[in-house]
N, C-alpha and C positions, 0 to 999 in steps of 0.2 A: 028252632032246630038245634037245641042244646046238644053238644057232643058231635055235631056234624064235622066232617073233615075238610080242611083247607090245605091244599098241596102247594108248597112254596118252591119257586125257583129263584136262586140268588145269583145276581151278577155283580162281580167284585168280591174278592175274598180277603179283604183286609181286616183290620181290628174291629171296625164297627159291624161288619157282617158277622164276624165270629161272636160278638156279644149278642147280637140279635138272634142268631141261630141257637146259641146256648139257652136263651130265654124261652124260645118257642118250643124247644125240645126238653126242657126241664120237666122231670116227673111231677105230676100232681094228681090228686084224687079226682078232681072234677074241674070243669070249666065250660065256658060257652062254646068252645070249639076244640077239636083235636088238630093240632098243627103238625104237618108232615113236611120234612125236607125231601123234595123229590129230585132236585138237581142243583148243582152249583157250577158256574162257568167262569172262566177267565180267559183273556186273550193271550196270556203269556205261555201257558203250557197246561196240558191235561194233568201233568204231575203235580202242579201247584193246586189244582182243583182237588186232586186226590188227597193231598196233604191236608187241605182244609176240611174235607169230609172226615178224614181219619181223626182230626183234632176235635171235631165238634159233634159228630153224629153219635147218638146214644146206642146204636145197635138195635133199635126197635123197628120191626117190620122190614120192608125191602130196602136194601142199601141205595142211597141216593146216587144218581148218575154224576160222574165227573166229566165235564164237557170242556172242550178246548176253544169254544167261542161263545159269545153272548147269544148269537142268533140261534144256536142249537138249544139254548135254554128257552128262548121265546117260542121256538117251534115244538118243544116237547109236549106230547099229548098228555103227559102225566102231571103237568103243571097248570094250576088255576091262576096263580098270581105271582108277579115278579117283584122281588125286593131289590131295588136299585141301590147299591152301596159303592158306587164308583166315584172317582173325583168329580167335583162340581161341574167341570166343563163338559163332561160326558152325559150329564143327566138328561138334557133335552133329547139327544139322539137315542139314548137308551129307552126313555119313555115312549118316544114315537115308534120305535121298532117293536117294543112290547105291545103297544096299543094296536099297531098294524096287524100283529099276529093274533089279536083278539084276547089278549091277556089283561087281567086286572093289574094294577100297579100300586105299590107303596114305595115312594121315592124319598130317599134321605134328604134332609134339609141341607143347603137351600135347594128348593125345587129345581131352579135353574139359575143361570148366571144373572139374568135380568128379566124384567117383566115382559119384554117382547118375546123372549123364548118361552116364558111361562104361558103366555096367551096362546102361543102356537100349540103347546101340549094340551092345554085345556080344551081348545077347539077340536083337536083330534080325538080326545077322550069322549067328548060329548057326541061327536059324529059317529063314533064306533059304539057308544053305549056301554062302555066298560067302567068299572070303579077305578078311580084314581085319587090318591091322597098324598100330601106331603107328610113325611114322618117327623113331625114336631112332637116327639115322644112325651116330653114333660107335660104337655097339655092334658094327657090322659091319666096321669098319676092320680090316685085317690087323694093325695096331698093337695095337688093343684085344684082339684074339684072342690075339696073342703075349704081351701083358702078363698077361692072365689065366692063360695057360699057365705062364709063368715063376713067377708067384706060387704056383700050385697045385703046381708042381714043388719049391717050397721054396728058390728061389734066394737069398732073404734070410731063410731060416728061417721062424719063425712070425711073421706080421704082427701087430703089436699096435696100430698107429695109422696112419691115413691122413688127410691134410689136402689138400683140393682146393678151389680158389677160382676164381671166374669173375666178371668185371666187364663192365660195359656198354661202356665205352670211347668214349662219345659225350658230347655236351653235354646232359645231362639237363635242366638248368634252362631251356634254350632251347626245349624241346618244349612245345607248347600242351597244356592240360588235355584236349583232345579226342584227343590222340595215342593210338594203340592201346597204347602202352607205359605210358600214365598213367591211362587210363580204367578204373575198377573194373568197369564193365559189359562191357568187352572183355577182362577178365582181366589187366589191366595190373599192373606191378610186377615184382619180381625173382624171385618164387617159381616161377611157371609158365614164364616165359621163360628164366630162367637157372639157378636152383637145381636144376632137374630134372637138369642135367648132373652136378654133384657127387653128387647122390643116385644117379644111374645108375652113376657110377664106383664108389660104395661097394658096389654090388651086384657089380661085376666084381672088386673087390679083396677083399672080405670075404664074399661070398656063396657061395664054394666051388663055383661053377658051378651053383648052384641058383637057380631063378627061380620067380616066381609063388607058389603055395601051398606049394612046397617050400623057399622061401627061409628061411634061419634067422630065428628070432624075434629082434626087436630092441626096445630101449627108446628112445623118441624124446623128446628135449628140444630146445627151440628158443627163439630170441629174434628177433623181427622189429621193425625200426624202421619205424613206420607214419607216413605223411604224406598227407593228402588222399585217404584211402581205399585207398591201395595201400602195399605194402611196398617200401622203398628199400634196405634192407640186411638180410640174413638170416644167422643162425648156426643151423645144424641139426646136432645131435649124435646120432649113431646108435650105440648101445652093443650090440655083439655079444658072443658067447662062442664060443671055439673048441670043436671037438669034445671037447677035454680039459678044458674049463671055464675056460680063460684069458680074461681080459677083452680085448676088441678094440674100438677106437673109431674111427669115421669122422666127421671134422669137415667139414661141408659149408658153404662160405661163398659168398655171392652178393651183389653190389651193383650198383645202377644209377648209382652216384655216382662210380665210379672204375674204370679198367681193371685187369685182372689181369696179373701179371708173366709173362714168357715161361716161367719154371719155375713152373708153376701147380699142380703136384701133387707131394706128397711121401709116400712109403709107407715106414714104418719097421718093420723086423723085428728079430728076435733076432740075425741074422747079417749085417745090412747094410741098405741103403736103396735105394729106386728113386725117381728124379726124373723126372717126366713133363713134357715141355716142348713148346713150339709156336712156330712163326713166323707162325701164321695165326689163333690164338685158341683158347681151351680146348675149344670144341666140336669143334675140328679139330686134334688133337694131331699132331705131326710126328716124335716120337721119345721114347725114355726111356733113362736112364742107370742102370746097376746098379753099386753100390759095395758090395763085400763087407767083411767084418769086418777084413780086412788093409788096407783103403783102396784096393784095386785096383778100377779102374773100367772098365766096358765100355759102349760106346754102341750103341744100336739105333735108328738113324734110319730113317724110312719116307718114301717118296715115292709120290705117286699117279701113275697113268698120265697121260701127256701130255694136256692139255686137260680134265682132270677135277679136281674139288675134293674128292671123297670120297663123293658121293651115289650113285655108280654101284654101290658095294658092296651097299647095301641094295636098290637096284633089281634087281640080279642075283639076290640072295637071294630076293626076292619072286617073280621070274620062275620060278626053280627050284621054289619051293613050288607055285606055280599049275600049272606044267607037270606036276608030280607028283600033282596032285589034292588037295593039302593046303589046309586052310582057316585054318591058323595057322602062324606061324613058331616053330620050336623055340627060337631064340635070343632072340626078342622076342615071347613068347606073350601072348595077351590077359590071362591071369591076372597076368602081370608088370605090364602096363599098369595094371590095376585095383589091384594092390598099391601101386604108386607113387602113384596118384591118392588112395588112402585115406590113405597116409602124408602127402601134402601137405594133405589135408583135416584130418588130425590136427594138423599144424603150424599151420594157420590157426586151428583151434579153440583151441589153446593161447594164441594171441596176439590173438584177437578180430578176425581179418581175415575179413570176410564179403563175398561177391560177390552181386549181385542174383539170380543163378541159384540160389543156395542156398535161397531162400525159395519 
C-alpha cells in the first residue's frame, strides 16, 4: 500500500513533538506512506496547541485541529494513530486512554516508568488489537541497520567489547528541581532519558539480531551516582557470551553533568574496531568508521533526507506495519520494550533508585 495515508494525532507539544512532526511533514517525492497531522492536543490551552500547529504544519491539505485536551485527540475520528510525546510519568495513562479509544500508538521512549506499567499497556494493546510501539527511533536509522549488518557479517571478527556513552550537554545545575529532567515523580535523571540509548546500542551490537525473549541472556552490574532522588551519572555493564562461549561486554555510560564526545561509541573485535560518531548527538548517529587489523580504515557516513532529522524512518516503519495489519514491530517488538524496562528496573534495584510509581 505504498503512498497510503496515515493520520496522526499528537499529544504533548514540546520539543520532541515538534521534531517528529517536522519530519513526517517534510516534503518528499515518494515514500511508503503519506503522513498527515490531523490533530494536536495539550492540557494547558488550545492556544498552545494552535501555536504548535502554526510552527510546524506545512499548509498541505486540511489544517490540523488544535485541541485543549488529550482525550479530544484520542476521540477524533480523523486520527488513526497517537504519537505520545508527554513527560515519562504520563506515558502509561496516555497509552491506555488512546488504546481504549481504539487508536494505534507510537509512544516516546521510555515506554513507561517501570516494567509493571509497561506490562499493563502491552496487555491492553493486545486485548484491543491495536498497533503499539515504543519510539526508539535510532533503531530504525539506515545507519543502525547497516552497523548491525556489518557486525553480524564479522567485519571486525568476534566482538568482545563495546563502550557507548551519552551526555546531557546542557547546564544541569541551572535547571529547577521541578524540571522534568530532575523530578523523580516525572522519571527524571539519566537512566530513562539517556542510558536507554547505550542499552539499546548493546542490543544492536551484541544481541546477534535477537530481541525480546530471544535476546541472549546477560549479567547486569551497575553503579549510579544519586543526588536529590535521581541519578546523575550511570555506569551499566552488560556481560554477554558469544555462541562459542566467549565473554563479551557492553559498557553503557550516561551522564546529565557533561556532554558526550563526537566519537561516542567504540566497538572492539578480534580483527578490528568500529567507531560510531555523530555531529548531532549520540541519539542521532551520523556515521561509523571501520578499522581492520591492518590499520586500514573505511568511513560509512549517513545523511538523512532533506528537511528531516531521523524520525521519519520509524514513522514509515510504523505505517508499513499498520497497513499490513500487524500490531507489533519486528524490529522493536513489545517484548523488547519490556526486556529493556525490566533491565532498567534491575539497575535501579541494584542502586536503590525508587520512583513514586514503583509503590
